[in-house]
C-alpha positions in Angstrom: 70.7 215.4 159.6 67.5 213.8 161.0 64.2 212.5 159.3 61.4 212.6 161.8 57.9 211.3 162.0 56.5 215.1 161.5 58.2 215.3 157.9 58.6 212.6 156.5 59.2 212.9 153.0 56.7 211.8 149.7 56.4 208.2 149.4 58.1 207.5 152.4 58.0 203.8 153.2 60.2 201.8 156.3 62.1 198.7 155.2 60.7 195.8 156.7 63.6 195.1 159.2 63.7 198.7 160.5 67.2 199.6 159.1 66.4 201.5 156.5 63.6 203.6 154.0 62.8 204.5 150.6 61.5 208.0 149.6 60.3 209.8 146.1 62.6 213.0 145.4 62.7 215.1 142.5 65.0 212.6 140.7 63.1 209.2 141.5 62.7 207.0 144.1 65.5 207.0 146.6 66.5 204.1 149.9 68.9 204.8 152.4 70.0 201.9 154.5 71.6 202.4 158.0 69.6 204.6 158.9 65.6 205.1 160.6 63.0 207.6 161.6 65.0 209.5 164.5 68.0 208.8 164.0 71.0 211.2 163.7 73.2 211.2 161.1 77.0 212.6 160.5 78.9 213.5 157.1 82.6 212.3 157.2 84.4 213.5 154.7 86.9 210.5 156.2 84.6 207.6 157.6 81.4 208.7 155.3 77.7 209.1 156.7 77.3 207.6 160.1 74.3 206.7 161.9 75.5 208.4 165.3 72.7 207.2 166.7 73.4 203.4 166.0 76.8 204.5 167.5 75.3 205.7 170.5 73.1 203.1 171.2 76.4 200.6 171.0 78.5 203.0 173.5 75.5 202.4 176.1 75.1 198.6 175.1 78.9 198.3 176.0 78.7 200.1 178.6 81.6 202.6 177.6 83.1 205.2 179.8 84.2 208.4 177.9 87.6 210.1 178.5 88.2 213.5 180.0 90.3 215.9 177.5 91.2 219.3 177.7 89.4 222.2 175.5 92.6 223.8 173.9 93.2 226.1 171.1 93.8 223.8 168.7 90.0 223.0 169.4 88.6 226.0 169.6 90.1 226.8 166.1 88.9 223.4 164.5 85.0 225.0 166.1 85.8 227.7 164.5 86.0 225.9 161.1 82.5 224.1 161.4 79.0 225.6 160.8 77.7 226.1 164.1 74.1 226.8 164.5 74.6 229.9 167.0 71.1 229.7 168.8 71.3 225.6 169.1 74.4 226.5 171.3 72.5 229.6 173.5 69.5 227.5 174.2 71.4 224.4 175.0 70.8 223.1 178.3 73.6 222.0 181.1 72.7 218.7 180.4 73.1 218.6 177.0 75.8 220.8 177.1 77.8 218.6 179.8 77.0 215.0 177.6 79.9 213.6 176.0 80.8 214.2 172.8 81.7 211.4 170.1 84.9 211.1 168.3 86.9 208.6 166.2 90.9 208.6 165.9 92.1 208.7 162.1 95.3 209.5 160.4 95.3 213.4 161.3 94.3 212.6 164.9 91.3 213.1 166.3 87.6 213.4 164.6 84.4 214.6 166.3 81.4 212.9 164.7 78.9 214.2 167.2 79.2 217.3 170.1 80.1 220.2 168.0 77.6 222.2 169.3 78.6 221.3 172.7 82.2 222.3 172.3 81.4 225.5 171.5 78.3 225.9 174.2 81.2 224.6 176.4 83.9 227.4 175.4 81.6 229.8 175.8 80.4 229.1 179.0 84.5 229.1 179.3 84.9 225.2 180.6 88.5 224.1 180.1 87.4 220.5 179.8 85.1 217.7 178.3 84.0 214.2 177.8 84.8 212.0 175.0 83.7 209.1 173.2 86.9 207.6 171.6 85.8 204.8 169.3 87.2 202.5 166.4 87.3 203.0 163.2 86.2 199.6 162.7 82.6 200.7 164.6 82.5 203.6 161.4 82.0 200.4 159.4 78.5 199.2 161.2 77.2 202.7 161.5 77.3 203.3 157.7 74.0 204.9 155.8 73.9 204.2 152.2 71.7 205.4 149.6 70.5 204.0 146.2 68.2 205.3 143.8 66.1 203.2 141.5 66.7 203.0 137.9 64.6 202.9 135.1 64.4 199.1 134.6 63.5 199.2 138.5 66.9 198.2 139.9 68.8 200.0 142.6 72.0 201.7 142.4 74.3 203.1 144.9 74.4 206.9 145.1 78.3 207.8 146.3 78.0 210.3 148.9 81.4 210.6 150.2 84.3 209.0 150.2 84.4 205.1 148.6 84.2 202.2 150.3 88.2 201.7 149.8 89.0 205.3 151.3 86.7 204.7 154.2 88.3 201.0 154.6 91.5 203.0 154.4 90.5 205.6 157.3 89.8 202.5 159.4 92.8 200.7 159.1 94.5 204.1 159.5 92.8 204.6 162.9 93.8 201.1 163.7 97.5 202.4 163.6 97.2 205.1 165.0 95.0 204.0 168.0 97.6 201.4 168.4 99.8 204.0 167.8 98.9 206.3 171.0 98.4 203.6 173.2 101.8 202.5 172.7 103.3 206.0 173.2 101.2 206.1 176.7 102.9 202.8 177.7 99.7 200.8 177.2 100.9 196.9 177.0 99.4 195.3 173.9 
């Protein structure tokens, strides 16, 4: 999901700090925090709505190095369950295909938050490996996008569009536990 300059919603106003915007919807005035025009968003069932553009900027700032991972049968099965726009896959450039995907460790394993279409293209091209950034769950807290609706009295109330704050915090805690367990299992001294 992305709002760009050519498709601004009615009544669009950028927040003065650049970290959000407001617009008119059929149900009233809506405000979004943690996102700006052009940011790419992903709705995670565990971590809520995430600003993938913000995660990418943080990875670049940190000079993060991607991991090399194998495209296996389990990942292929996962990609089959995700809604994929086939035209996006077939029109994808080799450069875009080869960009690292972004994932977060969760209690049930690795959760891909950006790159499903790139993985589908790599499968279609018969490639056996891909590059992946593994971000800590804590980064999800800093990449949260929250939605608010204006009340008839002029105040604002948060609109719950996914997991609750407590559920997100639990997922972040699970992420940390899983990363520590994985590191220990692979002989990494902590």
